[in-house]
Structure formats: C-alpha cells, structure tokens
N, C-alpha and C positions, 0 to 999 in steps of 0.2 A: 735439389735444391742448394742455394748458396749458404753461408756459414750462416747460422741464425744470430740475430741480436743478442736473444740469452735462452736457456733452458728453464720453462716453466713446469714444474708440478700442479696439475690442478686435480687436487681430490673432492670430490664429489660426495656430498651426503645425501640422504635420502630426500627425495623430493624437491630436487634444486635443479633438475635438469635443464629445465628452459634456460635460467640466468646460466649454467655452466656450459651449456653450447654458444652462448652469445659471448660470454668471457672469451672462451677458447676460439672462436671464429674469428675475433675481433682481434687477439694478441696473435695470431699465425697472421692474418692481415699487415699488423705492426712488423712483422718479420721474426717474432718469436717461435721457438721449438716448444711445442707445448704437450706433455705426457699425461694422460688421463687417466686417473685412478679412482674407478667405481667403488665406492664401500657398500659392502653388501652387509660384513658382519663386522664387529670391532677388532678382528686379529688383520682383516685387510687394511685398517688404519694402523694399527699398531706396527706391519710390516714396512709401511712409507714412514713411519716417525722414527722407528729403530734405522731405519736405512738399510734395512735389507731387501726391499722393494722400491727401493728410490733410484730413478736413473743418475749415473755419474754425470758429473760435473751441474749438477740443478743448482740454479743462481736463485732462483724463488719459488715459494711453496705457497698457493692457494690453496685454505681449509675452506671449499666452498660448502658448509653447512648452514642448517637451522640452529640455533643458541636459544638456550634459556636459564638465565640464573648463572653466566658464566661458564656454562657445559655445553660441548657439541651433542647435538642429539644424535643418538645413535639409532640404527635400523629396529625394531622390537623382534625376537626370534623365539620360537619356542622353547621353553625351558631344557629340552632334552637336544636341542640343537646347540648349544652352545659346546664349546670344546673345553677341556679342562682349562682353569686356570685365566681364560677369558672374561673381562669383565661385562657383566649383565644388565649394566645402568647406562645413563650417559657420560660420557667423557669428558672429565673435569680434569682439575689441577692435581689430583691425588694420582688419575691415570697418566697423564702428561710426566711427571715424575717418574714414575714405576716403570714407562715404556720408551721414552722420547730419547734419541740422540743425535741432535740437532747443531752440530759443531759449524759455527760460522754461519748458519743459513740464515734467512730473512722469511720471514710468515707473515703474511696476511691471511687472519681468519675473520670471514666477511659473513657471519652472522651475527643476530642480535645478541647482544653483552657478550660476546666472544672477547671482548677487550676491557673484560674483568680485570682488576689490576693483580689478583690473585692465579688467575688462568695466564695473564700474561709474566708475572714472576716463574710460574711453573716452565714455561716456556723458556724463558731467558736461562732459568738454571738448567734446563736440559742441552744448553750450547746453543741457544739461538742468539743469532747477532741483533738482529732486532724483528720487534714483534708488532704489529699494527692490529686493530681491532675496533668494533664501536661498544662503548660503556654502555649504551640503553640500545632500546627497540626499533632500529631505522626502517623506514618504509623500503620494501624489497628493491623497488627502481631506484630508491638512492644508494643503496649498498652496490647495487651493478653498476650504477654510473661513478660511484667512488672507484672501484675497481678500474674500469676502463679510462677514467681520468688520469687514476694515478700511473698506469701502466702508460699511457700515452706519453707523459712527461718523462717518462725515466725512459723509453723506446726512443721516440720519436725526436724527443726535444732534448736526450742526455742530460736531463736534470738528477741531482742526487736524487736516492730515497727520502732523506729529510725534505729536499724542495718540492719533490712530486707530490709528498704526504701532504704539506703547507697547501698546494695549490688546489690537492683535490678534496681537501678538508674544508676548504673555503668555497664550495660550490654551494651548498645550502644549509640551512636548519638541520638539517637530518643527517647531512655528512659532518658536521661539525660533531656528532658524538663520537667518531674515530679517534683513537688515540695510536701515539707512537711510546713504543716502549723500547730503549736502547741497554744492552749489557754493559754493564759499568768495567 
C-alpha cells in the first residue's frame, strides 16, 4: 500500500454495520487507511476514546452510532456481564468527560442528535480540536451522504475541514442539521 491520504478510526456502534461498511469502503477507495473498531460493550468505546486502543497517528475519528437525546446508544448487556466501573447506560456528556482523552483529534459523530451542544462541549473539553454532528434526527441515507461528501472534499479536493463541512452540510435539508464545534 502506498502512503495513505489519512488515517481514520471508524468506530462502529450497534446496528450500524451497513452504513459503516459503505463508509469504510468509500474512504479506502479515496485513499484513506481505515481502522475499524466494532463496539460490543462500553469498555470497547472507552479504550478508543482514551487512546489505549487507538491506532497511532489517527487523523480523524468517526463515531458511527445511533444517537438519542445527545447520547450514543450503546449495546444492552446482561447485568452480570458488565465489568466493574463500566457504564450501563448510553454514552453521553458525563461519560465522555469521564473517559475521553482526544488531544487534537477531529471527531465526526454520525448519528441522530450527536451534535447536541452539551455532547460537543464534553468532547471539546476532552481535548478534541473539532467536533461535528447533527443536532437533530437526520434520515440515515442523509447521514451517510454527509460523511461521504465530507471526506470526499477533505481527501479528494484537499479542502479544509471547515470548507468540507460547509459543502457537505449544504447537500440537502437533512444535512443542514450538522454542526461544527471548534475548540477555542
């Protein structure tokens, strides 16, 4: 493999495998090196967000999850399966503040309501340089198109994150829900 255009962490939440595969295949076609993390339990996500299981030199992180009310929807496990200290509910701002260490990273949370300002603030407080997500509930096809168009502009057209965001956001009414938050 020749040197990749960028290294992308694709973090896959429950019931998002079809669009995650589409994102992975498309980004690899564009020349990105994609590292896929299949999240089966909260500690899997924690290990990515705290950097202990994140590929070195990762440029961007895609959190491809379903979301609700500003939280990432996590797999439901049997009560006896959870590890000590592992969160048992969905992953919201409090969990991000508790576990994430994302110094300088750019995160695209590609799920419903994951652009909620409280969640975005928690990611920025965890060290994220930029955070992107929809502040409402876009159609799944539109969420997929946002991600693909965003990375197309960044990788193929060498646009800045801000420019690529504006172009992808302008696709249709559904993609208008996406917000960009930048660390001050």
